[in-house]
C-alpha positions in Angstrom: 104.6 162.4 95.5 104.0 161.1 98.9 101.7 157.8 99.1 99.1 157.0 102.1 100.7 155.5 105.0 99.9 151.9 106.2 101.0 150.4 109.3 104.2 148.6 109.2 103.5 144.9 108.2 106.7 143.2 109.3 107.9 139.9 108.0 105.5 137.3 106.8 107.4 134.9 108.9 106.5 136.8 111.8 102.8 136.4 111.1 103.2 133.0 110.7 105.0 132.1 113.7 102.2 134.2 115.6 99.2 132.3 113.8 101.1 129.1 114.6 101.7 130.0 118.4 97.9 131.2 118.4 96.9 128.1 116.9 98.6 125.6 119.5 97.1 127.6 122.4 93.8 127.1 120.8 94.3 123.4 120.4 95.6 123.4 124.0 92.5 124.9 125.4 89.9 123.3 122.9 91.3 120.0 123.5 90.8 120.5 127.0 87.2 121.9 126.8 86.5 118.6 124.7 87.9 116.0 127.5 85.9 117.8 130.1 82.8 117.6 127.9 83.4 114.1 127.1 84.0 113.4 131.0 81.0 115.3 131.9 78.5 114.2 129.4 79.9 110.7 128.3 79.1 112.0 124.9 82.0 111.2 122.2 82.1 111.8 118.6 84.5 109.8 116.2 84.9 113.4 114.2 86.4 114.9 117.4 89.4 113.9 118.6 92.7 114.9 119.5 94.2 115.2 115.9 91.2 116.6 114.3 90.7 119.5 117.2 94.5 120.3 117.0 94.4 120.3 113.0 91.4 122.6 112.9 93.2 124.7 115.3 96.5 125.2 113.8 95.8 125.3 110.3 93.5 128.4 110.8 95.8 129.8 112.8 98.4 129.9 110.1 95.7 131.0 107.5 94.7 133.6 109.8 98.4 134.9 110.3 98.8 135.1 106.3 95.2 137.1 106.4 96.4 139.8 108.8 99.8 140.1 107.2 98.0 141.1 103.9 95.5 143.2 105.8 98.4 145.0 107.4 100.2 145.4 104.2 97.5 146.5 101.8 95.1 148.4 104.1 95.3 151.2 107.3 92.9 149.2 109.6 94.1 145.8 109.2 93.6 144.4 112.7 90.4 146.2 113.0 89.3 144.1 109.7 90.8 140.8 110.8 89.0 140.6 114.2 85.4 141.9 112.6 85.8 139.5 109.8 86.9 136.7 111.8 84.5 137.1 114.4 81.8 137.0 111.8 83.6 133.9 110.2 83.5 132.0 113.6 79.8 132.9 114.1 78.8 131.7 110.5 80.9 128.4 111.2 79.0 127.3 113.9 75.4 127.7 111.6 75.8 123.8 110.4 75.8 122.6 113.6 72.6 124.4 114.2 71.1 123.6 111.0 71.7 120.3 110.4 73.8 118.5 113.5 75.4 115.5 112.9 74.2 114.1 115.8 72.2 114.6 119.0 74.0 116.7 121.3 76.8 117.3 118.6 76.0 121.1 119.1 77.2 121.2 122.3 80.1 119.5 121.5 81.3 121.4 118.0 79.8 125.1 118.7 82.0 125.7 121.8 85.0 124.5 120.0 84.5 126.9 117.1 83.9 129.8 119.4 87.1 128.6 121.8 89.2 128.7 118.7 87.9 131.9 117.1 88.6 133.7 119.8 91.9 132.5 120.9 93.2 133.4 117.3 91.3 136.4 117.2 93.0 137.7 120.5 96.3 136.3 120.2 97.6 136.6 116.5 97.1 140.3 116.6 99.3 140.6 119.6 101.6 138.1 118.9 102.7 139.7 115.4 102.5 143.2 116.8 104.8 142.3 119.7 107.3 140.7 117.3 107.5 143.6 114.6 
């Protein structure tokens, strides 16, 4: 008996490496954005710094790599589900900064960071995982 064909999932290490690399790239871009934001506006927020922005980029990258691995392993449309779900998650992650910002102008510092990290991870993780398989 033949079973349904699913895309070749590859090694979990491949997906973790893709997530790590994408997370580091996202961290660099997000930190550059925040540095420019601080210089242009003069606004700084204690919650946003090199460590917090880097951690909030690399950790989701690793988790995203694991999620994409599982989706590829158990579904035939893993990449599409990953990108759509990740885009929705990115949008939802911005809601708290709209509804209840911690400080005035915090939205303009925080929301673009969410979008940058989400976009970079969603663009790079599937590509990096595919080229490594």
